[in-house]
C-alpha positions in Angstrom: 132.7 93.0 95.5 136.1 93.1 97.1 137.7 89.6 97.2 138.2 89.6 101.0 134.6 90.7 101.5 133.4 87.9 99.1 135.5 85.3 101.0 134.1 86.5 104.3 130.5 86.1 103.0 131.3 82.6 101.6 132.8 81.6 105.0 129.8 83.0 106.9 127.4 81.2 104.5 129.2 77.9 105.2 129.1 78.5 108.9 125.4 79.4 108.8 124.5 76.3 106.9 126.5 74.1 109.2 124.9 75.7 112.3 121.4 75.3 110.9 121.9 71.7 110.3 123.4 71.0 113.7 120.7 73.1 115.5 123.3 75.3 117.2 122.9 78.4 115.1 123.5 81.8 116.6 121.3 84.9 116.0 123.5 87.9 115.2 120.4 90.2 115.2 117.6 89.8 117.7 114.4 88.2 116.5 112.4 91.3 117.3 114.7 93.7 115.4 114.9 91.6 112.2 111.1 91.0 112.3 110.6 94.8 112.2 112.7 95.1 109.1 111.2 92.1 107.3 107.6 93.0 108.1 107.9 96.6 106.9 109.3 95.3 103.6 106.7 92.6 103.4 103.7 94.5 104.6 104.6 97.9 103.0 104.1 100.2 106.0 105.3 100.7 109.5 101.7 100.8 110.6 101.1 97.3 109.2 104.3 95.9 110.7 103.6 97.4 114.1 100.1 96.0 114.1 101.3 92.4 113.3 104.1 92.6 115.9 101.9 94.4 118.5 104.6 97.1 119.0 104.7 100.9 118.4 105.7 102.3 115.0 108.6 104.1 116.7 109.8 100.7 117.9 109.7 99.4 114.3 111.6 102.5 113.1 114.4 102.1 115.7 114.8 98.4 115.0 114.9 98.9 111.2 117.7 101.5 111.7 119.6 99.2 114.0 119.6 96.3 111.5 120.4 98.6 108.5 123.4 100.1 110.4 124.7 96.6 111.4 124.7 95.4 107.8 125.6 98.7 106.1 122.3 99.0 104.3 119.6 101.7 103.9 115.9 101.5 103.5 114.2 103.7 100.9 110.6 103.9 99.6 110.0 103.9 95.8 106.6 103.7 94.2 105.0 102.8 97.5 107.4 99.9 98.2 110.2 99.8 100.7 113.5 98.7 99.1 116.6 97.6 101.0 119.6 99.3 99.3 123.1 97.8 99.5 124.8 94.4 99.5 122.2 92.1 101.2 124.2 88.9 101.1 124.8 88.8 104.9 121.4 90.1 105.7 119.8 87.2 103.7 122.0 84.7 105.5 120.7 86.0 108.8 117.2 85.9 107.5 117.6 82.2 106.7 118.9 81.6 110.2 115.9 83.4 111.6 113.5 81.5 109.4 115.0 78.2 110.7 114.6 79.5 114.2 110.9 80.2 113.6 110.2 76.7 112.3 112.3 75.0 115.1 110.9 77.0 118.0 107.2 77.1 116.9 107.2 80.9 116.5 104.6 82.5 114.3 105.2 81.8 110.6 104.4 84.1 107.7 101.9 83.3 104.9 101.2 85.3 101.8 98.5 84.6 99.2 96.8 86.0 96.1 94.3 88.8 96.5 91.3 86.4 96.1 92.8 83.2 97.7 93.9 84.9 100.9 90.4 85.6 102.1 89.2 82.2 100.9 91.8 80.1 102.7 93.1 82.4 105.5 90.0 83.7 107.2 90.3 83.3 110.0 94.1 83.3 110.0 95.5 79.8 110.6 96.9 79.0 114.0 100.7 79.4 114.1 100.7 81.9 111.2 100.8 85.6 110.5 99.0 86.7 107.3 100.2 89.2 104.6 98.3 91.8 102.8 97.2 89.4 100.1 97.8 92.0 97.4 100.9 91.1 95.4 100.3 91.2 91.6 103.4 89.2 90.5 105.0 85.9 91.3 108.6 87.2 91.6 108.3 89.2 94.8 106.6 86.4 96.9 109.1 83.8 95.6 112.0 86.1 96.4 110.6 86.6 99.9 110.3 82.8 100.3 113.9 82.4 99.0 115.4 84.8 101.5 113.3 83.8 104.4 111.1 87.0 104.7 108.0 84.8 104.4 107.5 81.1 105.0 104.6 80.0 102.7 102.8 81.4 99.7 99.5 80.4 98.2 100.3 81.1 94.5 98.3 81.1 91.4 98.7 78.0 89.1 100.1 77.8 86.5 102.6 80.5 87.6 104.2 78.5 90.4 107.5 76.6 90.5 107.9 73.4 88.5 107.8 70.0 90.2 111.6 69.7 89.6 112.4 73.1 91.2 115.4 72.5 93.6 114.3 75.1 96.1 110.5 74.9 96.4 107.7 72.4 96.7 104.2 73.0 95.5 101.1 71.4 97.0 98.3 71.9 94.5 94.8 72.7 95.9 92.3 73.6 93.3 91.8 74.0 89.5 89.1 76.1 87.7 88.6 77.6 84.3 89.1 81.3 83.4 86.3 83.2 81.7 86.3 86.3 79.5 83.9 88.8 81.0 82.5 92.2 80.0 80.0 94.6 81.5 76.3 94.4 80.5 76.6 97.3 78.0 79.6 96.0 76.0 79.1 96.1 72.2 80.2 92.5 71.9 77.0 91.3 73.5 75.0 92.6 70.5 76.3 89.5 68.7 74.6 87.1 71.1 76.0 83.6 71.0 77.8 84.3 67.7 80.8 86.0 69.4 84.2 84.7 68.3 87.7 85.1 69.6 88.4 87.3 66.6 85.6 89.6 67.8 87.1 89.8 71.3 90.6 90.6 69.9 89.2 93.9 68.5 88.8 95.2 72.1 91.3 96.0 74.8 91.8 93.2 77.3 93.4 93.6 80.7 97.1 93.0 81.2 99.6 93.4 84.1 103.2 94.5 84.1 105.3 92.5 81.6 106.4 89.2 83.2 104.3 89.5 86.3 102.6 86.2 85.6 104.7 84.9 82.6 102.9 81.6 81.9 99.4 83.2 81.9 100.7 86.1 79.9 102.3 83.9 77.2 99.0 81.9 76.8 96.8 85.0 76.7 99.1 86.8 74.3 99.2 83.8 72.0 95.4 84.1 71.9 95.7 87.8 70.9 94.6 89.0 74.4 96.5 90.7 77.3 97.0 94.0 75.4 96.0 96.7 77.9 98.9 96.8 80.3 98.2 98.3 83.8 101.2 99.4 85.9 100.0 97.7 89.1 102.4 96.3 91.7 99.7 95.6 94.3 96.1 94.6 93.8 93.5 97.4 93.6 89.9 96.4 92.8 89.3 99.9 91.4 92.1 99.5 88.9 91.6 95.9 88.0 88.0 94.7 88.0 87.0 98.3 88.0 88.6 98.8 84.6 86.0 96.4 83.1 83.4 99.1 83.9 84.6 100.7 80.8 82.3 100.0 77.8 85.1 98.5 75.8 87.4 96.6 78.2 87.4 92.8 78.3 88.4 91.2 81.6 89.1 87.8 83.1 87.3 86.1 86.0 86.9 82.8 87.7 84.3 81.5 90.1 86.5 82.9 92.9 86.7 86.4 91.5 83.3 87.1 89.9 82.1 88.5 93.2 84.8 91.2 93.2 83.2 93.2 90.5 81.1 96.2 91.5 78.4 95.2 89.0 77.4 91.8 87.6 79.5 90.8 84.6 78.5 88.8 81.6 80.6 85.7 80.7 81.3 85.7 77.0 80.5 82.5 75.1 84.1 82.1 74.1 86.2 79.5 75.9 89.9 80.0 76.4 92.3 77.2 77.4 93.5 78.8 80.6 93.0 76.7 83.7 94.1 78.3 87.0 94.1 77.3 90.6 95.7 77.6 94.0 99.0 76.0 95.0 100.7 76.2 98.4 104.5 76.9 97.9 107.2 76.3 100.6 110.9 75.7 100.7 111.7 72.0 100.2 113.3 71.6 103.7 110.0 72.5 105.4 107.7 70.4 103.2 107.2 67.7 105.9 107.3 69.9 108.9 104.4 69.2 111.3 103.3 72.9 111.3 103.3 72.8 107.5 101.3 69.6 107.4 98.7 71.0 109.8 98.3 74.0 107.5 98.1 71.8 104.4 95.4 69.7 106.0 93.3 72.8 106.6 93.9 74.2 103.1 93.0 70.8 101.5 89.8 70.6 103.6 88.9 74.1 102.3 89.7 73.1 98.7 87.5 70.0 99.0 84.6 72.2 100.3 85.0 74.6 97.4 85.1 71.8 94.9 81.9 70.3 96.4 80.0 73.6 96.5 81.1 75.5 93.3 80.5 73.7 89.9 83.5 75.3 88.2 86.0 74.1 90.9 87.7 70.7 90.9 90.7 69.2 92.7 93.9 68.7 90.7 93.9 64.9 91.0 90.3 64.7 89.7 89.0 64.9 86.2 87.0 68.1 85.5 83.4 67.5 84.5 82.3 68.0 81.0 81.3 71.6 80.3 
């Protein structure tokens, strides 16, 4: 990057931070125009963006072009995802200003979640919030969207959430539950009855996502000799995830929250694995005590308590799981 351009960006950054803190920040791009760009990137299609914003798709397209022209960027679609091409430093500064504007003015905030936890916690959609598609299959994209201000909150999947010491994000942990190995009713492993061992399971393909999508879960499962059938999925698709377990040989993973997503009843193998998962709300640190966030958190915690009381596998993070 040219030195003068870099100095300009640094100066703009300092000015933006100062204006955010003083409450006198200025929006270079209109709220409506930047919303169109961010929602088409976040929600994947102009149709989805238009529906959330209650405008026409042509309005979305014009606004996207306006923002891209202003910042010297372009928007291209690759593998079904919209990508912003070019130096996004100034765009991301503007996004942060708009994010602060949403929180300060009580404008609709944006929440994303895992494919199974979105329907659990966000149906109906919480007041004050706009919901995502609930279909990301990695942690990096939602965290990047949080970091740049494209979204405002994310219900992530523990253990693949930021650490307690993370300087940017705060996690509010909601639930914990065990992960089970599952197969369909015709799987050859079931011929062994209760004598199935982990060595037996390792002889069959077990589902895996793109390398690094969920690094902590991946590391644990690979250490166990699992996670060896990688699927190139960027977004959740039931047919290509749970649906793969319909094969006579594939071993899948399920929790009490996801067992109902299979087309046919699955059999839980009598092999326990040390993978505890759960739901955690992730937000930027500066909004962790905001009244809107606290209202959302109270609703999510109430739902988590209901789940823990009604589903034997589910427990709250601060409680001790029952003996199994």
